[in-house]
Phi, psi and omega in degrees: 000315181296338184270003180273150177305151181302313181305321180294317182303311179303313180298323174292324181294315181298319178297312177305314179302314184298323179296316185290324178287327176290325178299336180283338182268172173298146181300154178307143188302331181288336178267000178283154179303145178276120179224140180287114180287152172278135184299142180310138188245180176051037176267141169292088198227102169245017184256320195293147181251316179222186187288349170298314193298319174302330177293334179272325182297318186298308181292336178293312180297322177298325181272003178078027182248158171231154180291162182278153174302165179286140181291159184288163184300318179296323173299313179298321180300311178298318180301308188290320179303308178297319182295315182271333185235347186072016181232135176287162178288142178280168181300324177291319179292324178295306183303319178292327179292319177298322181292322184292320177303313182295313190283313188252349184095154181305323189287312182294330181289317183292319176294326176292324176299316176308305182298318181298314184291322180294329180271356179290138170304332177294341179301317180295332179288317181292311185271346170290321179293331174296315180290323180294339168297316178294327182270008174059038173284132179225127183304124171083352188280333185264112190228155174226126176305145177072003169251124186270075178213131184295318187228095184293342175278355183307313176304324177291312177310309186290325174304314183296320181295315181299316183300312183284330175299316182279001184055045177298129184307137192293329177298321173295319181301315180296309182302314186295328184286333179269325186217030181303321184299323179294316177301317175301315180297330181271006177076028180287332180281129185278331189234167178303317175296323177297316177303309183297327176293318182297325178280334182276329187299320178295356172306341170311325185275348192245350185268015185282183175305146186256145179238042191300329186269002176296122190292335184257119184293331177288322174293314173309313179303315179292327179290326179290314178300317179304309182300315178292321178294313178307304185295314179297317185282323173298313181301310188260332181247354181065034177218142179256104183287346182302336180300336182270011177296323182264330188199166171305143179301132178300333187236318187264151184288067176233094178287158176301327177300323178300316184303310187277348165295320178286323181299324180296317179299310183285328173299338178262017177243138185259122177231004185253138170299308177199134173264077187293150177293337178257117181303332180292342178284350182084136176240098189260149173299145180284136176235171180210163177296141172271077191200160175286162178300325176296314178298325181293312184296324174296318180292315181296323179293319180297317181292331173294320177297321177291323174299321180294315176301320182294321178296319176301315186301315182298319182296317184290324174293326178296312179295318179296327182293315176303315177296323182293317181297314177305314189277324188250314188289307186291333181262332189236009183309312183297321180295318178300321183290317179299315178304318186296322181291329181282338182286148180301147177287153174239116178309139181220146179230122179248139182235136173284135187300333184279356178269042181292157179252008179171151185194164176216121180055039169232162181216170175264137176221159177266134176226111179049047181082351180257140178272125178230172178248138180216168176296136174263311172219149192276064187207116176043063185267132168208162174214138185231149177227163181233075180292142178256111185261151182289334184205161172277159182144187183276132176236141167272130177259122178243147183234124174263115192212174177210146172197149175281341178233167175278118179256144177261140183227168174236130178257125182240129172238124187047046175081357179255131175290119177258335172206137176236165182048043171282123185273102173288126188288154178287143187251355177113349178168197182252353191277172179305325181288348181265000181287144174209162178270140178226131179276129174271352178117191188242134185216147179274122180239159186261165176290140178092206189286137173234143180265118177236124176235145177246121182248137174283154175287153178305138174066032180220199186227161163269148177291172165285127189244128181252315182212165169233146174233141170241106192249114176300119186249102188291155182296333187258025186294322180300321176299315184294320180301313177301309184302309178300312175301326178285319180298321180257005173065047180248163175279122187301310188293335178283314180293329179295316181285327177298323176297327176294318179225076184306322185283356175268038176229131004283150185292154166284182183292318182290331185277353183308321189294344171299324189262328190195132184244105184299149180297325182292327177294319177301312183297319182292324177298321178299321181291314177304319179299320184292313178296319177296331178288326179292323184231073179298163177304135180287142175299151185244153180225165175298143186236142175227139179206165174292143173291156182291328175245105181282152184213149170273151181246130178285168177287125180268106186300120179073012181085357185293131179304321191248359174261085190241155172288160185289317186265133177283156177276123178305139179299133181194166176281166178299152183266003187291343179236026182301336179278348183246331187229129179289127180290124183290153173273125182264121183301147193302324187258020177242152180294325189096005179294321176298318179297321179296315180300318180291331174287328183290325183265006175300134180302338176280352178295121189281353186256320191304305187288325177298319183296307180293325179289328176293318175306318180293316179300316177301319181294332180270329183247357177092326177222136183292167169296336165247116186294327179270082189293339175263006188217094174264009178285185187291333174278352180280176181286145171292140177297138180289337182205080180301316182307315184292314180303312184290328177295316180297315184293317179292322179290330176298316178291322178295325180276024182061035179064025181283110176290328175297320172300324179286317177310312184304316182297318187277320187280346174279355186282155177298331184300311181290332184280355182298155173282151176256006187274346182299125183266143178288142175273169181294337179262009180294121182286355182227067181296337180273354172069029176292332180277351179062058174282349176213168174282130189280114179295136181209150178288144176289154177289164181308312183298320180293326177294311182289322181289338177290314175296322177298315175300318180291338174272008177076023187262000179236084180297129178287132184262146188295141185289148183086001180246152181296151182286133167260096189284351172299336175270356178245011188294348175280343182296161187297333184279353173238347192298329183287345177238354184279343183074021184243019173289151179303149182308118175086001184254000179306311179295328180287328173297313179297324176297314180301308184299322177292318182296332183252028164105355176288128184257107183272013190281340179087016170265158178301137177241114181265345172206127183295151173281125185245017184296155182248131178224168182299321186301327182293315177297316179296333180299312181299327182275329187245338184280146183284349182288311177292331177291324173302310179291325180292320177302315183298319178288328176291323175299318182293317183299324182287335179279348178287127187283157170054039178236142175265180182301317182299318180295320184292324176295315181301319184294318186298315184294313181296326174287323188272315188249354174084009179204160179284152174283149176277175186306313181300312178298317178301315180296313183298323178292321176298320182299312184295321181296319179294322179300314179295320180287321187269299183293316185264354176056046178265153177292172183298311184300315179300320183291312176296328174302318182291324179296313181298317181298321174299326175287318179306321185273005183274153177303325184292344172274314188279344189247147176262124183245000000 
């Protein structure tokens, strides 16, 4: 302590003093037991609709305020549609709702609307995107080398959407994301889809930011653990335990020992394929087949049969080699040597592969005393040489290599691709006996140095490479071969290959196919192709599992990777709720993730239900009852209405953790149905609307803005309520578009610009509340960017395709489609004026003129804001 700087000592003392002072007071509100409060009674109340409303009304009356009147049906339709599905109502939905209001009355029509939208498969997409912010999912950011999948987090994303659509109880949703693989191993999943969901759910632990280039594997390990602890505790408990990595938390009851108790749990969890001591080897996420056990067994059985066929193939080559040696070598060896002497010489340059002049992600290794080159990590691999050739002309390039599979490569000469997707044949394995010569073709090279590079195909490997040969191949070589083979009674194909590499005679088993392909080998190759076609490689997904050797983690003093206490901290759940929830015993050979997850969702835990109830409130009102939705600690914001938050949290548990039931409770309230148009008076004691005397007007998120334009262009077919989501029909939506490859031609970069401009954070850190700040660039986007112009043109074309309509009717339809209501007389007149200006003054065509009108509506507040 005395060795610490004076300011740090003072800080410790102040912190200790603050802790003692806080200890004399009642526990922080978030750590108090959760009990369902009774709604305020004896209120002069003819406004409340359900039990949410008295909790809002009581503080309003205490402040001398009254709630705003109910919004009109059209406003409620648009509000609820965007809130629950992220999509604006279609013209047909608007007309149907108006008819229901007329027929059944506004209240019954509204209640029926709630049920339809909660049952919509698009609900899971909308609220799944909210949760994916918290779990730090970013489209296309999670990749694994050698796995041909654009977004390895896609199975986790789709799991979240399915879970919310099926109203999976939130406590189960939590447990599956932390320990789904353990449940799957215990046979908890009843169906194939259940099993895959259980295996996809723990992707939550693996999709975070990656530290693959961290040079120190031990520091990497602790950084990954820290990221998992931080994300998990913020997402489910509303506290960031990462602050206790170096010292006891200054404000919240999180001692450093609790942090390292959790570190033992996550450190005993495997998400890495291998944590190599050399970062250049790559530290890749662990993956597994995205398939049922039955499918995996079928694939593995087929691979065993393929392996057996390959052994048969090797034996067939070995037998054929013996026959060839008897027939050709022993009888005609002298003739082959004489024929080679008769042939004109071909200048040759041979290079050892390890003498490369440049590389990326390859390395030198020893194979039976020979140095060869191989893939180091499966990512952007190439290796290059600079052969110095004696003369210009056509050269045959040969490669001596080995690989158990056929890998595709690209050959570049002096920076120009001369052949791509060249399939190097499998040679039987990686060992020295599997090396063979392969011709890459004939190419025109210059005298002197040439730059030759071999690139691996994406998500694949390079073979092991031993040597390269550059053989000057004269134009009349074929004629010379014919003459020599006839003169000496030799096989032309053998003589030809022998001249390229004279020292490779007699051939090894793997090299035999240059000279002769036995019929039995061809038959086996055909059979292997058939079997591979019947059982192609299974798609892969992120995998999470308990490590083989679970371990407790010692306290790292000051967070230092290598400065640790002697005794490890036993794996355990946090101690902050030990007076409310019994701490589970973690089995000796288990990571403890399952016990941690069950502790988190224990009804006695004071945080979990409060945190998720607050997130739902935030999703509906823009700001949570606790404004800092990821921080329920002492430094976080105090709740603006704790009794209401506790009521919602307690009801969530009582309703078996049904999020849809909690949505229903919120959106049926009079509080949610208020108008947002009431303006504050000068004497209003709550100008920021923290007490919710009106519905808070707020800007839509980037995805909802993009999807609204997309929907108006007819690109989001509404899927029927009560049916599972077919996301192949939703791939144009913003939550998929960056990886689906379905963005309009040339618009991909514009979509990325728009998402970032309107609050989408692509950094990969947990986002607990989107940035909703307003800036000039957003206004300029609507006026100048070609993306809204593109969708405005599409909608304009649709409006003009509607038959038998005059301008007034088209304007009305445009307003109803885009803004959800008809224009008043003044707006109609102003729109006509602008339309005539486009036609006459700017001399634009009909489509361009109507596109300008649509673009004007896109740029209006009524389009961008939820009211």
